[in-house]
C-alpha positions in Angstrom: 36.7 10.1 -20.8 39.6 10.7 -19.6 39.9 9.8 -15.8 39.5 12.9 -14.6 36.2 13.1 -16.2 35.4 10.3 -13.9 36.5 12.3 -10.9 34.1 15.0 -11.8 31.6 12.6 -12.5 31.8 10.5 -9.4 31.8 13.7 -7.2 28.8 14.6 -8.9 27.0 11.4 -8.4 28.2 11.4 -4.5 26.7 14.6 -4.2 23.2 13.5 -5.6 23.6 10.6 -3.5 23.8 12.8 0.0 20.9 15.3 -1.0 18.7 12.0 -1.8 19.9 10.4 1.1 18.9 13.8 3.4 15.6 14.1 1.6 14.7 10.5 2.5 15.7 11.3 6.0 14.1 14.5 6.3 10.8 13.3 5.2 7.7 14.3 7.6 5.9 11.6 10.1 2.5 10.6 8.7 0.3 12.3 11.1 -3.0 10.6 12.6 -5.0 11.8 9.9 -3.0 10.5 7.4 -2.9 7.0 8.6 -6.8 7.3 9.0 -7.6 8.1 5.6 -5.4 5.3 4.5 -7.5 2.7 6.8 -10.5 4.6 5.8 -9.4 3.8 2.4 -8.9 -0.2 2.7 -12.0 -0.4 5.1 -13.9 1.6 1.6 -12.4 -0.8 -0.9 -13.2 -4.4 1.7 -16.7 -2.8 1.5 -17.1 -2.6 -2.3 -15.4 -5.7 -2.7 -18.2 -7.1 -0.6 -20.7 -5.2 -2.2 -19.9 -6.6 -5.8 -20.1 -10.1 -4.3 -23.7 -9.5 -2.9 -24.8 -8.2 -6.1 -23.7 -11.3 -7.8 -24.0 -13.6 -5.6 -26.9 -12.7 -3.2 -29.8 -13.8 -4.2 -28.2 -17.3 -5.6 -28.7 -20.0 -3.5 -25.6 -21.4 -1.0 -23.1 -23.4 -3.6 -19.5 -23.9 -3.6 -18.7 -21.2 -5.8 -20.5 -18.3 -3.4 -18.7 -19.7 -0.6 -15.4 -19.7 -2.4 -15.6 -15.9 -3.9 -17.4 -15.0 -0.1 -14.0 -16.4 1.4 -11.8 -15.1 -1.4 -13.5 -11.3 -0.7 -12.7 -12.0 2.6 -9.6 -13.1 2.5 -8.7 -9.8 0.4 -10.3 -7.6 3.1 -8.2 -9.0 5.7 -5.0 -8.1 3.9 -5.8 -5.3 3.4 -6.7 -4.9 7.2 -3.2 -6.6 8.5 -1.3 -4.2 5.9 -3.2 -0.9 7.9 -2.6 -2.5 11.3 1.5 -2.7 10.4 0.8 1.1 9.1 0.2 1.8 12.8 2.2 -0.8 14.5 5.8 0.9 15.2 
């Protein structure tokens, strides 16, 4: 390629970068409804995990395996809710 081709290619890439930067900075802020739906999905996911645990271990006697599985499910729920909290705090 000749040096002029690089010049035009760099101009085109610069314009594309400016367009993407403008789109990024002009994106709308999430609404309360969006955040609420997102948190609702996270809580629903957590509820499903606890339901799976209950289905698998609910009628079994206490054991280390049962306790570990419950702790894993609760830790996952806690992590999901912390992500939601991070969304709410500026």
